[in-house]
C-alpha positions, 0 to 999 in steps of 0.5 A: 500499499502506498504510504502517502497521506496527501490527498488525492491530486487531480489525474487525467487518465488517456491513450487506453480503454476505459470501461465506462457504461457511459461511453463505450468507446471512452479512450480517457478519464479525469480523477478530481477530488476521490470522484470520476470526474469526465470520461470520453475520447481521447480527442476531447482529453486535450481540454483538460490536459493543463488542469490538472496535477498528473497525466498518466499515459495508458499506453493501450492498458485498460482501465476498470472499476475496482473489483470489490471481494464480498466475502473476506476473511483478512487477517486468516488470509494474511496469516495464510500468506505469511505461514504455512501454506499447505493447498499445493500439498499433493499427500499427506506425506508432502505435508508433512514435510512441509510442517517439519520445515515450517516448524524448524524455520519458526522456532520462536513461534508460540503456535504454529498456524498452516492452512490448506490441506485437503485429503480429498484430493489427496491419493490416501484421502487421510488427514494427517494423524495427531501422533504425525503432526506431534512429531513432525512439530517436535511436540509444539503447538500447531493449528492447521485448518482445512481448506474450508475452514470449517475444521482442522488438525492439531497437535496435542500441545494445541489442545492442552492450550484450549479451554474445557474438556475437549474430545481427544479423539484422533480426526479432524475436529469440527464445531465446538471442539474446532471453534475452541481450538482456533481461538486457542492458536488465534489467541497466541498471534500478537496484535502486532502480528495481525496488524503485520498479517491484515496489512499483508492481506489488504496489500496483497488484495490492492495488487489484484484490483481490489479496491474494497472487501467485506470482512466477514468477522465474528465471535467464532471466526476472529475476535471483535478486537480483530474487527476493530483493529482492522477498521481501524487500520484501514480508516488510517492508512491507504489501501482497500476499502473494508467494509465490516460484518460481524456474525452474531445475534447481538444486533448492538455489538455489530453496531458498537464494532462498526459493523454494517450488519450483524451478518456475514458467517452467522452459521446456520450449517457448515461445510459440504467438505467437513460433512457439516453442511446441513442437507435434507438427505444424507451425504452420499459418503456418509450416513447423515445430512450434517449440522444445523446450527439455527433453524427458521425460528432464530432466523425470523428473530434475527432478520425482524431485530436487524431490520428494525435497527437498520442493519442487514442480517446475513446468514452462512447457509450451503446446504439445501436444509440450510437454505430451506431454513433461512427463506422461511425464516426470512418469509416469517419475518416479512409477515411480521413486519412487512415484505416492503421493509425486508426487502428494502433492507437488503438482507446476505445469504453467504455461500448458498451452494445448494439451491432448487427452483423454489429457494431460488424464487424465494431469493428474489421474492425475499429481495436477499441477496447472493454472496456467492464464490464461483471459485467453489465450482472451479476449485470442488466441481465436475464429475470428478470434484469434492461435491460429486464425492459428498453428494453424488454426480446428480446432485453435485450438477445442482450446485452454484447456479449462477445463471438461475439466480442471474435469471430470477432477479435475485443480486449477486456479489462475487467473493473469494471466502480468503483464504478459503479459495485465494484472492483472484478476481479474474479468476473468479469471473472466469470460473462463473463464465465456465462453470464445470455445469453449463446451464450455470454459466453466466456472460463474462459482463455478467460475472464482472458486475457481480464482482465490481458493482454487485458488491456495491449494491450488497451494502447498498450502494447503487450508484458505486462500482461503475466509472461515470461521473460523480461516483468514487474514483475506485478503479484498477489499470490492466495489462491485458490482451485483446478486448472482446465484447460478448453477445448479449444473448450468449453465455459463453460460446460465442464472442463478437468484437463487433465496435457497433455492440456498443459495449465496452470490451472485456478480457478474452477469459477463455481457459488457457489464456492469462489472466490481466495483471494489474498494473495500479490500484486507485481508492477514492482518488488514492493510489494504493498500488503501482507495480514496480516498473510500470 
């Protein structure tokens, strides 16, 4: 992030491609007092050249609105960036070798932290045992979260630090046991380490053209100090905007902490990978239906409380039974206080992976925003993916139906759930456009909108996330290949470069092509990232 604290300057950007609905052929843009002041053609740009503080020659680069990642765990992302990353480990043995090397390299860490293992992708399908981890760390406290962050494996020494009488049976910990060991592990992180992790995560986001992140905090995920420290850091230091959510059924607490909603990962269920998402029918590879944390009555009470307090409510719901509980609860709240009030509040559902035509229609009826993560399908979808192993191929094909949501008029906001999947906005757009299940695919243009304007709409701002005069100057500059225009009636296959279309172009994201490279990120007219050498 930039260390500058000077006010945003007046800037003319020219000789590029500006993605703007105000002028589909724009090649120049003026930013003044932190807002977009003008977009237009190169020929008209000369009129502004003498009245600006800086002229940026784009040299053909693309300018777009900055991305909004609508679901991030910032500190956990920073700790993953600076700690042990097991997402690339091809086997259990390789993961254990990485743990041994990490422990040897970090002799002063009070607790060793790692993330990203996924036994479902390993040949033997088995997570590390506690004895193996004790040996690899030399008996030190270690917390290793599974890729979905809904379960973890730990060492005996970390169990000894956790409060209460935890079940010491071997295997991944879920539910309350997982929350207890995670709290013990994160409690060993010093305030300085936490701030360093937050800075690392925000700097990384800025380097990817992300101008805003929605921080999904909560008592079972992070801590009050974590959220308030992050919001304070974001306000005091240039970088991506941070919008805070607090996942607790305490409206006053959310407001006190500076959150815009008592929402985010307020758990109605868990995750498919950890067998804790709540289903109507049993998992294909186990004999149970997962775990329910909130029922429809609890959802209804929370929605009423948030609506009356002027805050957003929101829930983590992945399994079809969990989504049903949310829909029934929100509908009960609407019956009590009025549908118009509930719709106006723009309550959110995070993840919403297992949907039916009936629940999709209910989302539209109730004005619910679907905060979704297309990278989940890229990582776990397909005939051989984790979804198919957990649910069977037929049920797996129904997951993440983005096209059906858009057809129904459900607002979409795209995010990563980082560190569950990496911060990767163009990769997210590609994942939605090239979903494993063709009928769920959306156009690149629709996916881009969900990852830019959609995040702003999710917090009640309909005027931002586009480059038109009068909106916040949150934008990114990209080095990219040929721009293409996707025909409005074609979701995937046919591409048009006809300039008569009057539609701003976007990069060709066909799998196998290089993704755009961020050259500069600007938030509120203030530069927060410049790629070295540019």
